[in-house]
C-alpha positions as CSV (number, residue, x, y, z in Angstrom):
1,M,37.9,3.3,-50.9
2,N,35.4,5.7,-48.8
3,V,33.2,4.0,-46.3
4,T,30.2,5.9,-45.3
5,R,29.5,5.2,-41.4
6,E,26.1,5.7,-40.4
7,P,25.6,8.2,-37.5
8,P,25.1,6.7,-34.2
9,K,21.4,6.6,-33.4
10,P,20.6,9.4,-30.8
11,R,19.8,8.6,-27.4
12,Q,16.7,10.1,-26.1
13,L,17.1,12.0,-22.7
14,P,14.8,11.0,-20.2
15,L,13.3,13.8,-18.3
16,D,13.2,13.8,-14.7
17,L,9.7,13.8,-13.9
18,G,10.4,13.6,-10.1
19,H,9.3,10.0,-9.5
20,S,9.2,9.2,-6.0
21,P,8.1,6.1,-3.9
22,G,4.9,6.6,-2.3
23,F,4.5,6.4,1.5
24,S,0.8,6.0,2.0
25,R,-0.8,2.9,3.5
26,D,-2.1,2.0,0.0
27,D,1.6,1.9,-1.1
28,L,2.8,-0.6,1.3
29,V,3.2,-4.3,0.2
30,V,2.9,-6.6,3.0
31,S,4.6,-10.1,3.5
32,A,5.5,-12.2,6.2
33,A,8.9,-10.1,6.7
34,N,6.9,-7.1,7.6
35,A,3.4,-8.6,8.7
36,Q,4.0,-8.1,12.4
37,A,5.0,-4.6,12.2
38,V,2.2,-3.7,9.9
39,S,-0.2,-5.3,12.0
40,L,1.1,-3.0,14.9
41,I,0.8,0.2,13.1
42,D,-2.8,-0.6,12.0
43,R,-3.7,-1.2,15.4
44,W,-2.7,2.1,16.7
45,P,-3.5,3.7,19.3
46,D,-4.1,0.0,20.8
47,W,-0.7,-0.7,21.3
48,P,1.0,-2.8,23.8
49,A,3.2,0.0,25.4
50,P,3.4,3.7,24.9
51,V,6.8,3.3,23.7
52,V,7.3,1.1,20.6
53,L,10.5,0.3,18.6
54,L,10.5,-1.0,15.4
55,A,14.0,-2.5,14.7
56,G,15.4,-4.0,11.4
57,P,18.3,-3.8,8.7
58,A,18.6,-0.8,6.4
59,G,16.2,-0.7,3.6
60,S,13.7,-3.1,5.3
61,G,10.7,-0.5,5.1
62,K,10.8,1.1,8.8
63,S,10.7,4.6,7.5
64,H,7.6,3.8,5.4
65,L,5.8,2.3,8.2
66,A,6.8,5.3,10.6
67,A,5.7,7.7,7.8
68,I,2.2,5.8,7.6
69,W,1.9,5.9,11.3
70,R,3.1,9.9,11.6
71,E,0.4,10.7,9.2
72,H,-2.4,8.7,11.1
73,A,-1.4,9.7,14.2
74,E,-0.6,13.3,13.3
75,A,2.5,12.7,15.4
76,L,5.5,15.1,15.8
77,Q,8.9,14.3,14.7
78,F,12.2,14.8,16.3
79,D,15.7,14.4,15.4
80,V,17.5,11.7,17.9
81,S,20.3,14.2,18.6
82,D,17.9,17.3,19.6
83,I,15.1,16.0,21.6
84,S,15.5,18.3,24.7
85,A,14.9,21.4,22.4
86,H,11.5,20.3,21.6
87,L,9.9,18.8,24.6
88,G,7.9,22.1,25.3
89,E,6.2,21.2,21.9
90,V,4.9,17.8,23.0
91,G,2.1,18.4,25.1
92,A,-0.4,15.3,24.3
93,A,1.0,14.5,20.9
94,S,2.6,11.4,19.7
95,V,6.2,11.7,18.6
96,L,8.3,9.8,16.1
97,I,11.9,9.5,16.2
98,D,13.3,7.8,13.0
99,D,16.7,5.9,12.9
100,A,17.1,6.4,16.7
101,D,20.6,4.6,16.6
102,Q,22.0,6.8,13.7
103,G,23.1,9.7,15.2
104,K,24.6,10.9,18.7
105,L,21.4,10.0,21.1
106,D,20.3,12.8,23.3
107,Q,19.9,10.7,26.4
108,D,18.4,13.2,28.9
109,G,15.8,14.5,26.2
110,L,14.8,10.7,25.2
111,F,14.3,9.9,29.0
112,H,12.1,13.0,29.7
113,L,10.1,12.4,26.3
114,I,9.4,9.1,27.4
115,N,8.1,10.3,30.7
116,T,6.0,13.2,28.9
117,V,4.5,10.7,26.6
118,R,3.7,7.9,29.4
119,G,2.3,10.8,31.4
120,A,0.1,12.2,28.7
121,G,-1.5,8.8,27.5
122,S,0.2,9.2,24.0
123,Q,2.7,7.2,22.2
124,L,6.3,7.3,21.1
125,L,7.6,5.4,18.0
126,L,11.1,4.9,17.5
127,T,12.8,3.0,14.7
128,A,16.4,1.8,14.4
129,R,18.8,-0.8,13.1
130,S,19.9,-2.4,16.1
131,F,18.3,-3.0,19.6
132,P,18.8,-0.7,22.3
133,A,21.3,-2.8,24.2
134,A,23.5,-1.7,21.5
135,W,22.9,2.1,21.6
136,A,25.6,2.8,24.2
137,V,23.3,4.1,26.8
138,T,24.8,5.3,29.9
139,L,22.1,6.8,31.6
140,P,20.5,4.0,33.8
141,D,17.1,5.2,33.9
142,L,16.9,5.6,30.4
143,A,18.0,2.1,29.9
144,S,15.3,0.7,32.1
145,R,12.8,2.9,30.0
146,L,13.8,1.4,26.8
147,K,13.8,-2.1,28.3
148,A,10.1,-1.7,29.0
149,A,9.4,-0.7,25.3
150,A,7.3,-3.1,23.2
151,T,9.7,-4.4,20.4
152,V,8.7,-5.5,16.9
153,E,11.7,-6.8,14.5
154,I,11.3,-6.4,10.8
155,D,13.2,-9.0,8.7
156,E,15.2,-8.6,5.4
157,P,12.6,-8.1,2.6
158,D,11.7,-11.9,1.3
159,D,11.0,-12.7,-2.1
160,L,7.3,-11.7,-2.4
161,L,7.7,-8.4,-0.6
162,L,10.8,-7.4,-3.0
163,A,8.6,-8.8,-6.0
164,G,5.5,-7.0,-5.0
165,V,7.3,-3.6,-4.5
166,I,9.3,-3.6,-7.7
167,T,6.2,-4.5,-9.5
168,K,4.3,-1.6,-7.7
169,L,7.4,0.8,-8.2
170,F,7.1,0.1,-12.1
171,A,3.4,0.6,-12.0
172,D,3.5,3.8,-10.5
173,R,5.9,4.9,-13.5
174,Q,3.3,3.4,-15.7
175,V,5.6,0.9,-17.0
176,E,4.7,-2.8,-17.7
177,V,7.4,-5.5,-16.9
178,E,7.1,-9.1,-17.3
179,P,7.0,-11.2,-14.3
180,H,10.4,-13.1,-15.3
181,V,12.1,-9.9,-15.3
182,V,10.9,-8.9,-11.8
183,Q,11.8,-12.3,-10.6
184,F,15.2,-11.9,-12.2
185,L,15.6,-8.7,-10.0
186,V,14.5,-10.3,-7.1
187,R,17.2,-12.8,-7.3
188,R,20.0,-10.4,-8.4
189,I,19.5,-7.0,-6.3
190,E,20.4,-6.7,-2.8
191,R,17.5,-7.5,-0.2
192,S,16.4,-3.9,0.6
193,L,13.6,-1.9,-0.4
194,S,16.2,1.0,-1.2
195,S,18.1,-1.2,-3.7
196,A,14.8,-2.1,-5.4
197,I,13.8,1.9,-5.8
198,L,17.3,2.5,-7.1
199,V,17.0,-0.5,-10.0
200,V,13.7,0.4,-10.8
201,E,14.9,4.3,-11.4
202,R,17.7,3.0,-13.3
203,L,16.0,0.6,-15.5
204,D,13.4,3.0,-16.5
205,R,15.7,5.6,-17.3
206,A,17.8,3.2,-19.6
207,A,14.6,2.0,-21.3
208,L,13.7,5.4,-22.0
209,E,17.5,6.3,-23.3
210,Q,17.2,3.3,-25.4
211,K,13.8,3.4,-26.7
212,S,13.1,-0.1,-25.9
213,R,11.2,-2.3,-23.3
214,I,12.5,-3.6,-19.9
215,T,13.9,-7.1,-20.8
216,R,15.8,-9.3,-18.7
217,A,18.9,-8.4,-20.8
218,L,18.4,-4.9,-20.1
219,A,18.1,-5.6,-16.6
220,A,21.2,-7.8,-16.5
221,E,22.9,-4.8,-18.2
222,T,21.9,-2.3,-15.7
223,I,22.4,-4.3,-12.7
224,G,26.1,-5.2,-14.1
225,A,26.7,-1.4,-14.4
226,L,25.6,-0.9,-10.7
227,D,27.9,-3.6,-9.5
228,A,30.5,-2.3,-11.3
229,G,30.3,0.8,-9.4
230,Q,28.6,3.1,-11.8
231,G,25.8,3.4,-9.2
232,E,25.3,2.8,-5.7
233,F,22.6,0.4,-4.4
234,E,22.4,2.0,-1.1
235,L,20.5,5.3,-1.2
């Protein structure tokens, strides 16, 4: 007896449309977790000190805030390990150093940069996952300068912030998702904005492949695949 098998339904291969999270002020979702840091960025140039540090865990939105400030302040951006080579470019400009604790710190360069900024009446914004006391600074004068910096801590994203970010990321892709699915994602993903970006991208792709809406079941399946190692939450 011959059994006729139906051919499997073809999967739609989604086009990579180059979706990327927005880093403008309008793209920013504010909650208690980041309200103090957002207020500081919005108050520029009325800052409490010429050197400001935004400290918070990976995925807490430090780079988003820094990008907003950099555009608004027309600031230069230097790598933490190569500051000395660019000191001559500073003049009266403000400067951003993102992830200041994630590379080999150019201590002499940072010390002279802080002095330059203070002398010019401009600002330096640093972002880091840890406070300067953990940076293994061996230059006493630099350690003293960093102690005088104004520090604002950003907490891990709370439920309100994660839900707002996830909703906006789907909206940016012109995808409607039910609130209960968003709340399910908030409870299941790692508490970081990078995790939200990744899971939204994967869910959008899965929905296109399966030609289906984004449901709680699809969300559970996608997160399960990520948990099983078929994707990484950290970007």
